[in-house]
HTML snippet that shows the backbone in 3Dmol.js (N, CA, C, O; Angstrom):
<script src="https://3Dmol.org/build/3Dmol-min.js"></script>
<div id="view" style="width:600px;height:400px;position:relative"></div>
<script>
const pdb = `
ATOM      1  N   MET A   1     -92.727 119.865 237.242  1.00  0.00           N
ATOM      2  CA  MET A   1     -92.358 120.939 236.353  1.00  0.00           C
ATOM      3  C   MET A   1     -92.924 122.253 236.892  1.00  0.00           C
ATOM      4  O   MET A   1     -94.041 122.313 237.405  1.00  0.00           O
ATOM      5  N   GLY A   2     -92.146 123.255 236.761  1.00  0.00           N
ATOM      6  CA  GLY A   2     -92.586 124.573 237.198  1.00  0.00           C
ATOM      7  C   GLY A   2     -93.315 125.310 236.090  1.00  0.00           C
ATOM      8  O   GLY A   2     -93.590 124.759 235.024  1.00  0.00           O
ATOM      9  N   ASP A   3     -93.612 126.536 236.361  1.00  0.00           N
ATOM     10  CA  ASP A   3     -94.319 127.354 235.382  1.00  0.00           C
ATOM     11  C   ASP A   3     -93.378 128.265 234.593  1.00  0.00           C
ATOM     12  O   ASP A   3     -93.836 129.137 233.855  1.00  0.00           O
ATOM     13  N   GLY A   4     -92.091 128.072 234.740  1.00  0.00           N
ATOM     14  CA  GLY A   4     -91.113 128.864 234.007  1.00  0.00           C
ATOM     15  C   GLY A   4     -90.557 130.040 234.777  1.00  0.00           C
ATOM     16  O   GLY A   4     -89.537 130.606 234.384  1.00  0.00           O
ATOM     17  N   LYS A   5     -91.198 130.418 235.856  1.00  0.00           N
ATOM     18  CA  LYS A   5     -90.738 131.577 236.624  1.00  0.00           C
ATOM     19  C   LYS A   5     -89.466 131.272 237.413  1.00  0.00           C
ATOM     20  O   LYS A   5     -88.739 132.183 237.810  1.00  0.00           O
ATOM     21  N   GLU A   6     -89.204 129.976 237.637  1.00  0.00           N
ATOM     22  CA  GLU A   6     -88.025 129.625 238.429  1.00  0.00           C
ATOM     23  C   GLU A   6     -86.732 130.072 237.761  1.00  0.00           C
ATOM     24  O   GLU A   6     -85.754 130.356 238.454  1.00  0.00           O
ATOM     25  N   ILE A   7     -86.701 130.143 236.434  1.00  0.00           N
ATOM     26  CA  ILE A   7     -85.495 130.592 235.753  1.00  0.00           C
ATOM     27  C   ILE A   7     -85.225 132.059 236.078  1.00  0.00           C
ATOM     28  O   ILE A   7     -84.067 132.468 236.166  1.00  0.00           O
ATOM     29  N   LEU A   8     -86.269 132.846 236.257  1.00  0.00           N
ATOM     30  CA  LEU A   8     -86.092 134.240 236.656  1.00  0.00           C
ATOM     31  C   LEU A   8     -85.528 134.317 238.067  1.00  0.00           C
ATOM     32  O   LEU A   8     -84.697 135.177 238.356  1.00  0.00           O
ATOM     33  N   GLY A   9     -85.973 133.424 238.949  1.00  0.00           N
ATOM     34  CA  GLY A   9     -85.457 133.373 240.306  1.00  0.00           C
ATOM     35  C   GLY A   9     -83.986 133.029 240.335  1.00  0.00           C
ATOM     36  O   GLY A   9     -83.233 133.583 241.135  1.00  0.00           O
ATOM     37  N   PHE A  10     -83.561 132.107 239.460  1.00  0.00           N
ATOM     38  CA  PHE A  10     -82.158 131.730 239.372  1.00  0.00           C
ATOM     39  C   PHE A  10     -81.317 132.936 238.963  1.00  0.00           C
ATOM     40  O   PHE A  10     -80.279 133.212 239.564  1.00  0.00           O
ATOM     41  N   GLY A  11     -81.766 133.644 237.948  1.00  0.00           N
ATOM     42  CA  GLY A  11     -81.035 134.825 237.493  1.00  0.00           C
ATOM     43  C   GLY A  11     -80.904 135.867 238.581  1.00  0.00           C
ATOM     44  O   GLY A  11     -79.843 136.466 238.755  1.00  0.00           O
ATOM     45  N   TYR A  12     -81.981 136.083 239.309  1.00  0.00           N
ATOM     46  CA  TYR A  12     -81.956 137.043 240.417  1.00  0.00           C
ATOM     47  C   TYR A  12     -80.960 136.600 241.486  1.00  0.00           C
ATOM     48  O   TYR A  12     -80.174 137.409 241.981  1.00  0.00           O
ATOM     49  N   LEU A  13     -80.993 135.320 241.841  1.00  0.00           N
ATOM     50  CA  LEU A  13     -80.076 134.811 242.864  1.00  0.00           C
ATOM     51  C   LEU A  13     -78.616 134.967 242.442  1.00  0.00           C
ATOM     52  O   LEU A  13     -77.773 135.351 243.253  1.00  0.00           O
ATOM     53  N   MET A  14     -78.315 134.675 241.188  1.00  0.00           N
ATOM     54  CA  MET A  14     -76.937 134.785 240.705  1.00  0.00           C
ATOM     55  C   MET A  14     -76.467 136.243 240.729  1.00  0.00           C
ATOM     56  O   MET A  14     -75.345 136.528 241.146  1.00  0.00           O
ATOM     57  N   GLN A  15     -77.313 137.147 240.287  1.00  0.00           N
ATOM     58  CA  GLN A  15     -76.930 138.555 240.302  1.00  0.00           C
ATOM     59  C   GLN A  15     -76.832 139.086 241.725  1.00  0.00           C
ATOM     60  O   GLN A  15     -75.958 139.899 242.026  1.00  0.00           O
ATOM     61  N   ASN A  16     -77.712 138.637 242.593  1.00  0.00           N
ATOM     62  CA  ASN A  16     -77.676 139.042 243.993  1.00  0.00           C
ATOM     63  C   ASN A  16     -76.402 138.540 244.674  1.00  0.00           C
ATOM     64  O   ASN A  16     -75.895 139.176 245.598  1.00  0.00           O
ATOM     65  N   ALA A  17     -75.888 137.397 244.212  1.00  0.00           N
ATOM     66  CA  ALA A  17     -74.660 136.836 244.768  1.00  0.00           C
ATOM     67  C   ALA A  17     -73.412 137.501 244.194  1.00  0.00           C
ATOM     68  O   ALA A  17     -72.299 137.222 244.639  1.00  0.00           O
ATOM     69  N   GLY A  18     -73.593 138.380 243.206  1.00  0.00           N
ATOM     70  CA  GLY A  18     -72.457 139.110 242.665  1.00  0.00           C
ATOM     71  C   GLY A  18     -72.014 138.686 241.279  1.00  0.00           C
ATOM     72  O   GLY A  18     -71.080 139.271 240.731  1.00  0.00           O
ATOM     73  N   ALA A  19     -72.654 137.692 240.702  1.00  0.00           N
ATOM     74  CA  ALA A  19     -72.281 137.253 239.357  1.00  0.00           C
ATOM     75  C   ALA A  19     -72.780 138.263 238.331  1.00  0.00           C
ATOM     76  O   ALA A  19     -73.914 138.735 238.415  1.00  0.00           O
ATOM     77  N   ASP A  20     -71.938 138.586 237.374  1.00  0.00           N
ATOM     78  CA  ASP A  20     -72.365 139.469 236.286  1.00  0.00           C
ATOM     79  C   ASP A  20     -73.323 138.748 235.351  1.00  0.00           C
ATOM     80  O   ASP A  20     -74.265 139.341 234.826  1.00  0.00           O
ATOM     81  N   ALA A  21     -73.067 137.454 235.148  1.00  0.00           N
ATOM     82  CA  ALA A  21     -73.877 136.671 234.222  1.00  0.00           C
ATOM     83  C   ALA A  21     -73.813 135.205 234.627  1.00  0.00           C
ATOM     84  O   ALA A  21     -72.895 134.774 235.325  1.00  0.00           O
ATOM     85  N   ALA A  22     -74.795 134.459 234.179  1.00  0.00           N
ATOM     86  CA  ALA A  22     -74.834 133.016 234.431  1.00  0.00           C
ATOM     87  C   ALA A  22     -75.463 132.339 233.226  1.00  0.00           C
ATOM     88  O   ALA A  22     -76.317 132.915 232.551  1.00  0.00           O
ATOM     89  N   ILE A  23     -75.039 131.122 232.964  1.00  0.00           N
ATOM     90  CA  ILE A  23     -75.654 130.319 231.911  1.00  0.00           C
ATOM     91  C   ILE A  23     -76.572 129.324 232.593  1.00  0.00           C
ATOM     92  O   ILE A  23     -76.181 128.647 233.544  1.00  0.00           O
ATOM     93  N   ALA A  24     -77.790 129.246 232.098  1.00  0.00           N
ATOM     94  CA  ALA A  24     -78.787 128.330 232.653  1.00  0.00           C
ATOM     95  C   ALA A  24     -79.377 127.503 231.520  1.00  0.00           C
ATOM     96  O   ALA A  24     -79.261 127.858 230.347  1.00  0.00           O
ATOM     97  N   SER A  25     -80.008 126.398 231.888  1.00  0.00           N
ATOM     98  CA  SER A  25     -80.693 125.583 230.884  1.00  0.00           C
ATOM     99  C   SER A  25     -82.193 125.641 231.138  1.00  0.00           C
ATOM    100  O   SER A  25     -82.646 125.717 232.280  1.00  0.00           O
ATOM    101  N   LEU A  26     -82.937 125.604 230.065  1.00  0.00           N
ATOM    102  CA  LEU A  26     -84.389 125.699 230.149  1.00  0.00           C
ATOM    103  C   LEU A  26     -85.056 124.344 230.335  1.00  0.00           C
ATOM    104  O   LEU A  26     -86.241 124.275 230.659  1.00  0.00           O
ATOM    105  N   TRP A  27     -84.299 123.259 230.132  1.00  0.00           N
ATOM    106  CA  TRP A  27     -84.831 121.920 230.368  1.00  0.00           C
ATOM    107  C   TRP A  27     -83.685 120.996 230.743  1.00  0.00           C
ATOM    108  O   TRP A  27     -82.519 121.382 230.663  1.00  0.00           O
ATOM    109  N   THR A  28     -84.012 119.788 231.149  1.00  0.00           N
ATOM    110  CA  THR A  28     -83.018 118.792 231.547  1.00  0.00           C
ATOM    111  C   THR A  28     -82.055 118.559 230.386  1.00  0.00           C
ATOM    112  O   THR A  28     -82.472 118.421 229.235  1.00  0.00           O
ATOM    113  N   VAL A  29     -80.770 118.517 230.703  1.00  0.00           N
ATOM    114  CA  VAL A  29     -79.752 118.417 229.659  1.00  0.00           C
ATOM    115  C   VAL A  29     -78.902 117.167 229.831  1.00  0.00           C
ATOM    116  O   VAL A  29     -78.870 116.556 230.899  1.00  0.00           O
ATOM    117  N   ASP A  30     -78.222 116.806 228.766  1.00  0.00           N
ATOM    118  CA  ASP A  30     -77.304 115.678 228.739  1.00  0.00           C
ATOM    119  C   ASP A  30     -75.957 116.111 229.327  1.00  0.00           C
ATOM    120  O   ASP A  30     -75.438 117.169 228.974  1.00  0.00           O
ATOM    121  N   ASP A  31     -75.394 115.300 230.216  1.00  0.00           N
ATOM    122  CA  ASP A  31     -74.133 115.667 230.870  1.00  0.00           C
ATOM    123  C   ASP A  31     -72.983 115.826 229.883  1.00  0.00           C
ATOM    124  O   ASP A  31     -72.237 116.802 229.957  1.00  0.00           O
ATOM    125  N   GLN A  32     -72.832 114.876 228.958  1.00  0.00           N
ATOM    126  CA  GLN A  32     -71.724 114.950 228.000  1.00  0.00           C
ATOM    127  C   GLN A  32     -71.885 116.137 227.054  1.00  0.00           C
ATOM    128  O   GLN A  32     -70.914 116.824 226.734  1.00  0.00           O
ATOM    129  N   GLY A  33     -73.106 116.367 226.616  1.00  0.00           N
ATOM    130  CA  GLY A  33     -73.356 117.512 225.745  1.00  0.00           C
ATOM    131  C   GLY A  33     -73.085 118.830 226.449  1.00  0.00           C
ATOM    132  O   GLY A  33     -72.519 119.753 225.864  1.00  0.00           O
ATOM    133  N   THR A  34     -73.494 118.910 227.713  1.00  0.00           N
ATOM    134  CA  THR A  34     -73.267 120.127 228.494  1.00  0.00           C
ATOM    135  C   THR A  34     -71.778 120.367 228.697  1.00  0.00           C
ATOM    136  O   THR A  34     -71.302 121.496 228.571  1.00  0.00           O
ATOM    137  N   GLN A  35     -71.045 119.306 229.012  1.00  0.00           N
ATOM    138  CA  GLN A  35     -69.602 119.448 229.192  1.00  0.00           C
ATOM    139  C   GLN A  35     -68.941 119.930 227.905  1.00  0.00           C
ATOM    140  O   GLN A  35     -68.083 120.812 227.936  1.00  0.00           O
ATOM    141  N   ALA A  36     -69.336 119.358 226.788  1.00  0.00           N
ATOM    142  CA  ALA A  36     -68.765 119.768 225.503  1.00  0.00           C
ATOM    143  C   ALA A  36     -69.113 121.223 225.185  1.00  0.00           C
ATOM    144  O   ALA A  36     -68.269 121.969 224.689  1.00  0.00           O
ATOM    145  N   LEU A  37     -70.343 121.621 225.467  1.00  0.00           N
ATOM    146  CA  LEU A  37     -70.754 123.003 225.195  1.00  0.00           C
ATOM    147  C   LEU A  37     -69.978 123.981 226.072  1.00  0.00           C
ATOM    148  O   LEU A  37     -69.510 125.011 225.587  1.00  0.00           O
ATOM    149  N   MET A  38     -69.840 123.667 227.348  1.00  0.00           N
ATOM    150  CA  MET A  38     -69.112 124.562 228.250  1.00  0.00           C
ATOM    151  C   MET A  38     -67.633 124.630 227.871  1.00  0.00           C
ATOM    152  O   MET A  38     -67.024 125.698 227.937  1.00  0.00           O
ATOM    153  N   ASN A  39     -67.055 123.497 227.476  1.00  0.00           N
ATOM    154  CA  ASN A  39     -65.662 123.505 227.024  1.00  0.00           C
ATOM    155  C   ASN A  39     -65.491 124.443 225.833  1.00  0.00           C
ATOM    156  O   ASN A  39     -64.556 125.243 225.792  1.00  0.00           O
ATOM    157  N   LYS A  40     -66.403 124.340 224.865  1.00  0.00           N
ATOM    158  CA  LYS A  40     -66.332 125.197 223.678  1.00  0.00           C
ATOM    159  C   LYS A  40     -66.586 126.652 224.055  1.00  0.00           C
ATOM    160  O   LYS A  40     -65.907 127.546 223.549  1.00  0.00           O
ATOM    161  N   PHE A  41     -67.550 126.902 224.934  1.00  0.00           N
ATOM    162  CA  PHE A  41     -67.851 128.263 225.392  1.00  0.00           C
ATOM    163  C   PHE A  41     -66.602 128.917 225.979  1.00  0.00           C
ATOM    164  O   PHE A  41     -66.260 130.038 225.604  1.00  0.00           O
ATOM    165  N   TYR A  42     -65.916 128.231 226.895  1.00  0.00           N
ATOM    166  CA  TYR A  42     -64.739 128.821 227.532  1.00  0.00           C
ATOM    167  C   TYR A  42     -63.558 128.906 226.574  1.00  0.00           C
ATOM    168  O   TYR A  42     -62.737 129.817 226.683  1.00  0.00           O
ATOM    169  N   GLU A  43     -63.467 127.972 225.643  1.00  0.00           N
ATOM    170  CA  GLU A  43     -62.421 128.042 224.618  1.00  0.00           C
ATOM    171  C   GLU A  43     -62.575 129.325 223.795  1.00  0.00           C
ATOM    172  O   GLU A  43     -61.596 130.031 223.554  1.00  0.00           O
ATOM    173  N   VAL A  44     -63.788 129.620 223.372  1.00  0.00           N
ATOM    174  CA  VAL A  44     -64.062 130.835 222.597  1.00  0.00           C
ATOM    175  C   VAL A  44     -63.857 132.071 223.467  1.00  0.00           C
ATOM    176  O   VAL A  44     -63.258 133.048 223.016  1.00  0.00           O
ATOM    177  N   LEU A  45     -64.340 132.045 224.690  1.00  0.00           N
ATOM    178  CA  LEU A  45     -64.241 133.196 225.587  1.00  0.00           C
ATOM    179  C   LEU A  45     -62.784 133.555 225.874  1.00  0.00           C
ATOM    180  O   LEU A  45     -62.445 134.734 225.976  1.00  0.00           O
ATOM    181  N   LYS A  46     -61.924 132.548 226.006  1.00  0.00           N
ATOM    182  CA  LYS A  46     -60.506 132.783 226.301  1.00  0.00           C
ATOM    183  C   LYS A  46     -59.762 133.433 225.145  1.00  0.00           C
ATOM    184  O   LYS A  46     -58.682 133.992 225.337  1.00  0.00           O
ATOM    185  N   GLN A  47     -60.328 133.364 223.952  1.00  0.00           N
ATOM    186  CA  GLN A  47     -59.667 133.967 222.793  1.00  0.00           C
ATOM    187  C   GLN A  47     -59.639 135.489 222.894  1.00  0.00           C
ATOM    188  O   GLN A  47     -58.855 136.152 222.215  1.00  0.00           O
ATOM    189  N   GLY A  48     -60.498 136.030 223.744  1.00  0.00           N
ATOM    190  CA  GLY A  48     -60.537 137.477 223.937  1.00  0.00           C
ATOM    191  C   GLY A  48     -61.344 138.181 222.860  1.00  0.00           C
ATOM    192  O   GLY A  48     -61.692 137.597 221.833  1.00  0.00           O
ATOM    193  N   ASN A  49     -61.632 139.448 223.120  1.00  0.00           N
ATOM    194  CA  ASN A  49     -62.394 140.279 222.185  1.00  0.00           C
ATOM    195  C   ASN A  49     -63.735 139.674 221.793  1.00  0.00           C
ATOM    196  O   ASN A  49     -64.212 139.888 220.678  1.00  0.00           O
ATOM    197  N   VAL A  50     -64.343 138.922 222.697  1.00  0.00           N
ATOM    198  CA  VAL A  50     -65.657 138.336 222.443  1.00  0.00           C
ATOM    199  C   VAL A  50     -66.473 138.431 223.734  1.00  0.00           C
ATOM    200  O   VAL A  50     -65.950 138.208 224.826  1.00  0.00           O
ATOM    201  N   THR A  51     -67.737 138.757 223.599  1.00  0.00           N
ATOM    202  CA  THR A  51     -68.604 138.842 224.774  1.00  0.00           C
ATOM    203  C   THR A  51     -69.044 137.445 225.203  1.00  0.00           C
ATOM    204  O   THR A  51     -68.901 136.481 224.450  1.00  0.00           O
ATOM    205  N   LYS A  52     -69.574 137.347 226.405  1.00  0.00           N
ATOM    206  CA  LYS A  52     -70.110 136.066 226.875  1.00  0.00           C
ATOM    207  C   LYS A  52     -71.245 135.599 225.972  1.00  0.00           C
ATOM    208  O   LYS A  52     -71.345 134.416 225.645  1.00  0.00           O
ATOM    209  N   ALA A  53     -72.092 136.532 225.574  1.00  0.00           N
ATOM    210  CA  ALA A  53     -73.209 136.189 224.687  1.00  0.00           C
ATOM    211  C   ALA A  53     -72.701 135.655 223.354  1.00  0.00           C
ATOM    212  O   ALA A  53     -73.233 134.676 222.831  1.00  0.00           O
ATOM    213  N   GLU A  54     -71.682 136.291 222.809  1.00  0.00           N
ATOM    214  CA  GLU A  54     -71.120 135.839 221.534  1.00  0.00           C
ATOM    215  C   GLU A  54     -70.408 134.502 221.689  1.00  0.00           C
ATOM    216  O   GLU A  54     -70.470 133.666 220.788  1.00  0.00           O
ATOM    217  N   ALA A  55     -69.737 134.286 222.809  1.00  0.00           N
ATOM    218  CA  ALA A  55     -69.070 133.001 223.046  1.00  0.00           C
ATOM    219  C   ALA A  55     -70.090 131.870 223.109  1.00  0.00           C
ATOM    220  O   ALA A  55     -69.852 130.793 222.561  1.00  0.00           O
ATOM    221  N   LEU A  56     -71.217 132.101 223.767  1.00  0.00           N
ATOM    222  CA  LEU A  56     -72.267 131.082 223.814  1.00  0.00           C
ATOM    223  C   LEU A  56     -72.829 130.843 222.421  1.00  0.00           C
ATOM    224  O   LEU A  56     -73.052 129.698 222.030  1.00  0.00           O
ATOM    225  N   ARG A  57     -73.059 131.909 221.674  1.00  0.00           N
ATOM    226  CA  ARG A  57     -73.581 131.779 220.309  1.00  0.00           C
ATOM    227  C   ARG A  57     -72.627 130.971 219.436  1.00  0.00           C
ATOM    228  O   ARG A  57     -73.057 130.086 218.696  1.00  0.00           O
ATOM    229  N   GLN A  58     -71.334 131.274 219.521  1.00  0.00           N
ATOM    230  CA  GLN A  58     -70.351 130.548 218.718  1.00  0.00           C
ATOM    231  C   GLN A  58     -70.263 129.081 219.130  1.00  0.00           C
ATOM    232  O   GLN A  58     -70.102 128.206 218.280  1.00  0.00           O
ATOM    233  N   ALA A  59     -70.368 128.811 220.425  1.00  0.00           N
ATOM    234  CA  ALA A  59     -70.360 127.421 220.895  1.00  0.00           C
ATOM    235  C   ALA A  59     -71.572 126.671 220.346  1.00  0.00           C
ATOM    236  O   ALA A  59     -71.452 125.524 219.914  1.00  0.00           O
ATOM    237  N   GLN A  60     -72.723 127.309 220.362  1.00  0.00           N
ATOM    238  CA  GLN A  60     -73.932 126.673 219.841  1.00  0.00           C
ATOM    239  C   GLN A  60     -73.828 126.451 218.337  1.00  0.00           C
ATOM    240  O   GLN A  60     -74.258 125.410 217.840  1.00  0.00           O
ATOM    241  N   ILE A  61     -73.275 127.391 217.617  1.00  0.00           N
ATOM    242  CA  ILE A  61     -73.085 127.229 216.174  1.00  0.00           C
ATOM    243  C   ILE A  61     -72.114 126.090 215.888  1.00  0.00           C
ATOM    244  O   ILE A  61     -72.299 125.341 214.929  1.00  0.00           O
ATOM    245  N   ALA A  62     -71.080 125.956 216.715  1.00  0.00           N
ATOM    246  CA  ALA A  62     -70.134 124.849 216.544  1.00  0.00           C
ATOM    247  C   ALA A  62     -70.846 123.506 216.692  1.00  0.00           C
ATOM    248  O   ALA A  62     -70.520 122.551 215.988  1.00  0.00           O
ATOM    249  N   PHE A  63     -71.803 123.429 217.592  1.00  0.00           N
ATOM    250  CA  PHE A  63     -72.595 122.207 217.753  1.00  0.00           C
ATOM    251  C   PHE A  63     -73.428 121.947 216.506  1.00  0.00           C
ATOM    252  O   PHE A  63     -73.444 120.833 215.982  1.00  0.00           O
ATOM    253  N   ILE A  64     -74.120 122.980 216.033  1.00  0.00           N
ATOM    254  CA  ILE A  64     -74.999 122.841 214.870  1.00  0.00           C
ATOM    255  C   ILE A  64     -74.213 122.367 213.652  1.00  0.00           C
ATOM    256  O   ILE A  64     -74.699 121.541 212.880  1.00  0.00           O
ATOM    257  N   SER A  65     -73.009 122.885 213.482  1.00  0.00           N
ATOM    258  CA  SER A  65     -72.206 122.567 212.301  1.00  0.00           C
ATOM    259  C   SER A  65     -71.271 121.383 212.513  1.00  0.00           C
ATOM    260  O   SER A  65     -70.368 121.157 211.708  1.00  0.00           O
ATOM    261  N   SER A  66     -71.474 120.628 213.583  1.00  0.00           N
ATOM    262  CA  SER A  66     -70.718 119.393 213.875  1.00  0.00           C
ATOM    263  C   SER A  66     -69.235 119.627 214.110  1.00  0.00           C
ATOM    264  O   SER A  66     -68.435 118.715 213.901  1.00  0.00           O
ATOM    265  N   LYS A  67     -68.845 120.825 214.539  1.00  0.00           N
ATOM    266  CA  LYS A  67     -67.434 121.103 214.794  1.00  0.00           C
ATOM    267  C   LYS A  67     -67.003 120.702 216.204  1.00  0.00           C
ATOM    268  O   LYS A  67     -65.816 120.762 216.525  1.00  0.00           O
ATOM    269  N   VAL A  68     -67.940 120.301 217.037  1.00  0.00           N
ATOM    270  CA  VAL A  68     -67.626 119.919 218.417  1.00  0.00           C
ATOM    271  C   VAL A  68     -67.474 118.413 218.531  1.00  0.00           C
ATOM    272  O   VAL A  68     -66.758 117.923 219.405  1.00  0.00           O
ATOM    273  N   GLY A  69     -68.124 117.696 217.680  1.00  0.00           N
ATOM    274  CA  GLY A  69     -68.086 116.244 217.729  1.00  0.00           C
ATOM    275  C   GLY A  69     -69.372 115.683 217.170  1.00  0.00           C
ATOM    276  O   GLY A  69     -70.403 116.356 217.137  1.00  0.00           O
ATOM    277  N   SER A  70     -69.300 114.486 216.748  1.00  0.00           N
ATOM    278  CA  SER A  70     -70.461 113.850 216.144  1.00  0.00           C
ATOM    279  C   SER A  70     -71.536 113.577 217.186  1.00  0.00           C
ATOM    280  O   SER A  70     -71.243 113.155 218.305  1.00  0.00           O
ATOM    281  N   GLY A  71     -72.773 113.821 216.807  1.00  0.00           N
ATOM    282  CA  GLY A  71     -73.882 113.485 217.675  1.00  0.00           C
ATOM    283  C   GLY A  71     -74.462 114.636 218.467  1.00  0.00           C
ATOM    284  O   GLY A  71     -75.489 114.464 219.124  1.00  0.00           O
ATOM    285  N   PHE A  72     -73.843 115.804 218.428  1.00  0.00           N
ATOM    286  CA  PHE A  72     -74.333 116.941 219.205  1.00  0.00           C
ATOM    287  C   PHE A  72     -75.076 117.974 218.355  1.00  0.00           C
ATOM    288  O   PHE A  72     -75.372 119.067 218.838  1.00  0.00           O
ATOM    289  N   GLU A  73     -75.377 117.649 217.110  1.00  0.00           N
ATOM    290  CA  GLU A  73     -76.017 118.613 216.213  1.00  0.00           C
ATOM    291  C   GLU A  73     -77.467 118.898 216.593  1.00  0.00           C
ATOM    292  O   GLU A  73     -77.975 119.989 216.338  1.00  0.00           O
ATOM    293  N   HIS A  74     -78.122 117.933 217.194  1.00  0.00           N
ATOM    294  CA  HIS A  74     -79.542 118.066 217.519  1.00  0.00           C
ATOM    295  C   HIS A  74     -79.742 119.178 218.555  1.00  0.00           C
ATOM    296  O   HIS A  74     -78.943 119.309 219.482  1.00  0.00           O
ATOM    297  N   PRO A  75     -80.803 119.979 218.401  1.00  0.00           N
ATOM    298  CA  PRO A  75     -81.065 121.071 219.350  1.00  0.00           C
ATOM    299  C   PRO A  75     -81.165 120.627 220.809  1.00  0.00           C
ATOM    300  O   PRO A  75     -80.971 121.443 221.710  1.00  0.00           O
ATOM    301  N   PHE A  76     -81.461 119.368 221.057  1.00  0.00           N
ATOM    302  CA  PHE A  76     -81.512 118.860 222.432  1.00  0.00           C
ATOM    303  C   PHE A  76     -80.230 119.197 223.187  1.00  0.00           C
ATOM    304  O   PHE A  76     -80.271 119.454 224.390  1.00  0.00           O
ATOM    305  N   TYR A  77     -79.095 119.197 222.496  1.00  0.00           N
ATOM    306  CA  TYR A  77     -77.803 119.390 223.147  1.00  0.00           C
ATOM    307  C   TYR A  77     -77.400 120.856 223.309  1.00  0.00           C
ATOM    308  O   TYR A  77     -76.681 121.184 224.252  1.00  0.00           O
ATOM    309  N   TRP A  78     -77.836 121.730 222.433  1.00  0.00           N
ATOM    310  CA  TRP A  78     -77.348 123.109 222.474  1.00  0.00           C
ATOM    311  C   TRP A  78     -78.426 124.166 222.711  1.00  0.00           C
ATOM    312  O   TRP A  78     -78.112 125.263 223.173  1.00  0.00           O
ATOM    313  N   ALA A  79     -79.671 123.864 222.410  1.00  0.00           N
ATOM    314  CA  ALA A  79     -80.729 124.878 222.468  1.00  0.00           C
ATOM    315  C   ALA A  79     -81.197 125.285 223.867  1.00  0.00           C
ATOM    316  O   ALA A  79     -81.691 126.403 224.015  1.00  0.00           O
ATOM    317  N   PRO A  80     -81.072 124.449 224.903  1.00  0.00           N
ATOM    318  CA  PRO A  80     -81.650 124.850 226.190  1.00  0.00           C
ATOM    319  C   PRO A  80     -80.879 125.938 226.929  1.00  0.00           C
ATOM    320  O   PRO A  80     -81.369 126.462 227.929  1.00  0.00           O
ATOM    321  N   PHE A  81     -79.696 126.287 226.463  1.00  0.00           N
ATOM    322  CA  PHE A  81     -78.837 127.183 227.234  1.00  0.00           C
ATOM    323  C   PHE A  81     -79.093 128.651 226.918  1.00  0.00           C
ATOM    324  O   PHE A  81     -79.153 129.061 225.759  1.00  0.00           O
ATOM    325  N   ILE A  82     -79.240 129.426 227.987  1.00  0.00           N
ATOM    326  CA  ILE A  82     -79.435 130.866 227.861  1.00  0.00           C
ATOM    327  C   ILE A  82     -78.468 131.583 228.795  1.00  0.00           C
ATOM    328  O   ILE A  82     -78.049 131.045 229.821  1.00  0.00           O
ATOM    329  N   LEU A  83     -78.132 132.788 228.420  1.00  0.00           N
ATOM    330  CA  LEU A  83     -77.278 133.634 229.246  1.00  0.00           C
ATOM    331  C   LEU A  83     -78.170 134.622 229.981  1.00  0.00           C
ATOM    332  O   LEU A  83     -78.966 135.332 229.367  1.00  0.00           O
ATOM    333  N   ILE A  84     -78.033 134.659 231.282  1.00  0.00           N
ATOM    334  CA  ILE A  84     -78.817 135.566 232.121  1.00  0.00           C
ATOM    335  C   ILE A  84     -77.869 136.621 232.672  1.00  0.00           C
ATOM    336  O   ILE A  84     -76.797 136.293 233.181  1.00  0.00           O
ATOM    337  N   GLY A  85     -78.255 137.869 232.572  1.00  0.00           N
ATOM    338  CA  GLY A  85     -77.441 138.942 233.125  1.00  0.00           C
ATOM    339  C   GLY A  85     -76.705 139.703 232.045  1.00  0.00           C
ATOM    340  O   GLY A  85     -77.177 139.814 230.913  1.00  0.00           O
ATOM    341  N   ASN A  86     -75.550 140.225 232.400  1.00  0.00           N
ATOM    342  CA  ASN A  86     -74.756 141.041 231.493  1.00  0.00           C
ATOM    343  C   ASN A  86     -73.941 140.145 230.582  1.00  0.00           C
ATOM    344  O   ASN A  86     -73.008 139.483 231.036  1.00  0.00           O
ATOM    345  N   GLY A  87     -74.278 140.117 229.312  1.00  0.00           N
ATOM    346  CA  GLY A  87     -73.581 139.261 228.359  1.00  0.00           C
ATOM    347  C   GLY A  87     -72.310 139.852 227.803  1.00  0.00           C
ATOM    348  O   GLY A  87     -71.707 139.272 226.900  1.00  0.00           O
ATOM    349  N   LEU A  88     -71.880 141.008 228.325  1.00  0.00           N
ATOM    350  CA  LEU A  88     -70.667 141.646 227.803  1.00  0.00           C
ATOM    351  C   LEU A  88     -69.419 141.102 228.423  1.00  0.00           C
ATOM    352  O   LEU A  88     -68.320 141.541 228.085  1.00  0.00           O
TER     353      LEU A  88
END
`;
const viewer = $3Dmol.createViewer("view");
viewer.addModel(pdb, "pdb");
viewer.setStyle({}, {cartoon: {color: "spectrum"}});
viewer.zoomTo();
viewer.render();
</script>
């Protein structure tokens, strides 16, 4: 385990590579939960008139309220994800 600074390095690398923003996880995540979260994130983002930050927030709320599927309500599945960079 690192001391937490590695997440800052990831953000720097992504921005240095030209990405406006990146989604990262703060701890080891479940593959199925991550796939479901990313599917919901892009579904919301494609609707337009929503920022990346808001799309991630809405995806996480969908998990909390069981709108994504049964079993993903626990913070283990949705809480580790953060948006690094420009969330607009």
